[in-house]
C-alpha positions in Angstrom: -0.1 0.0 0.1 1.2 3.6 -0.6 -0.4 7.1 -0.6 -0.4 10.2 1.6 -2.7 12.1 3.6 -4.2 15.7 3.5 -5.3 17.3 6.7 -7.8 20.4 6.0 -7.3 22.4 9.1 -9.1 25.7 9.8 -5.7 27.4 9.6 -4.7 25.8 6.1 -3.9 22.6 4.4 -1.1 20.1 5.8 -0.1 17.3 3.5 1.5 14.4 5.1 4.1 11.9 3.5 3.9 8.6 5.0 6.9 6.3 5.9 5.3 3.2 4.5 8.8 1.1 4.4 9.6 2.0 8.1 6.5 1.8 10.0 3.8 -0.1 7.6 1.3 -0.6 10.4 1.3 2.9 11.6 0.9 4.1 8.4 -2.0 1.7 7.4 -3.6 3.0 10.8 -3.2 6.7 10.0 -4.2 6.2 6.1 -7.1 4.2 6.9 -8.6 6.5 9.6 -7.8 9.7 7.3 -9.7 7.7 4.7 -12.6 7.3 6.6 -12.4 11.1 7.6 -12.1 9.9 11.3 -10.0 13.0 12.2 -12.6 15.3 10.3 -14.3 17.4 13.1 -11.6 16.8 15.3 -9.4 19.4 17.2 -5.5 20.0 17.9 -5.9 19.6 21.7 -2.5 20.0 22.7 0.0 22.8 21.5 3.4 23.4 23.0 5.6 26.2 21.3 8.8 25.0 20.1 8.0 21.5 20.8 4.9 20.0 18.9 1.2 20.1 18.1 -0.9 17.2 19.0 -4.4 15.9 17.5 -6.1 12.8 16.5 -8.5 12.3 19.6 -12.3 12.4 18.7 -12.9 13.3 22.2 -10.8 16.5 22.1 -9.5 15.3 25.6 -6.0 13.7 24.9 -7.5 10.6 26.3 -9.4 9.2 23.7 -9.3 7.4 20.2 -8.8 4.0 19.0 -6.9 2.4 16.2 -8.3 0.3 13.0 -6.7 -2.7 14.8 -8.7 -2.3 18.2 -7.8 -0.3 21.1 -4.0 -0.1 21.3 -1.2 -1.3 18.9 2.6 -1.9 19.1 5.4 0.6 18.4 7.4 0.5 15.2 10.7 2.2 16.2 13.1 2.4 13.2 16.8 2.7 14.0 17.3 5.2 10.9 14.5 7.5 12.2 15.2 10.6 14.5 13.4 13.5 15.9 15.9 15.8 14.1 13.8 18.5 13.1 10.3 20.3 12.7 7.7 18.7 10.7 8.2 15.0 12.0 4.7 13.1 12.3 4.8 10.5 15.1 2.2 8.7 17.3 1.5 10.1 20.7 1.3 7.2 23.3 1.0 6.7 27.0 4.0 4.3 27.2 5.2 1.6 25.1 2.9 -0.2 22.6 0.1 2.2 23.2 -0.7 3.7 19.8 -4.2 4.3 19.1 -5.3 7.5 16.6 -3.5 10.3 18.4 -0.4 11.8 16.5 1.7 14.8 17.0 4.0 16.9 14.5 7.0 18.3 16.0 8.1 22.2 15.8 11.9 21.6 16.5 14.4 18.7 17.3 13.0 16.6 20.0 15.9 14.3 20.5 14.6 13.0 24.1 11.6 11.4 22.1 13.9 9.2 20.1 13.1 5.2 20.7 10.0 6.4 22.6 7.6 7.2 19.9 6.8 5.6 16.5 7.8 8.1 13.8 5.9 7.4 10.4 5.9 10.4 8.1 6.6 14.0 7.5 5.1 17.2 6.7 5.6 17.5 2.7 3.6 20.5 2.2 1.9 23.0 4.8 5.0 23.6 7.2 4.0 27.3 7.5 0.6 26.2 8.9 2.0 24.0 11.3 4.4 26.6 12.4 1.4 29.1 12.8 -0.4 26.5 14.9 2.6 25.9 16.9 2.3 29.7 17.8 -1.5 30.0 19.1 -2.1 31.1 22.3 -2.8 28.2 24.9 -4.0 27.9 28.5 -2.0 26.3 31.5 -2.9 22.8 30.3 -1.4 23.8 26.8 -4.9 23.8 25.1 -5.4 26.4 22.6 -7.4 29.2 23.5 -9.4 29.0 20.3 -10.0 25.8 18.8 -7.9 24.8 15.9 -9.8 22.0 13.8 -9.2 19.3 11.5 -12.3 20.2 9.2 -11.6 17.1 7.0 -8.9 14.3 6.5 -8.3 12.5 3.2 -5.9 10.4 1.3 -3.9 11.7 -1.7 -1.8 9.6 -4.1 
């Protein structure tokens, strides 16, 4: 399988290149969830300036979401992939092998996350949108004061 994903956000489009060769199961999960517009209507519920933006939880709480495989699935940590800069797409988790639907996009190098989160893609177009999203005002819980929505998710080839 191959293909990439487009997230149509309230701040503009973000196109994602998926790393199918490095994390095939994780890519399949994100691709299929995007294809079904699972992420449509969700928010970026966590934004930390100079670190990352996080979304993919249909409850908007940071505690929800499930994968196409059931509740959780295992990590696919690839030795060639590192959190070396901005625009890296990875799975959010609550510990080893707890991947569901939540993901994050880095805003800067985050080497302390190496070998802790599955990297499965990168922003190929729309990095300015990601940067603007990463600069929104947030509350003490890192939630944007004004919602930033993913209006639609879809696959592109």
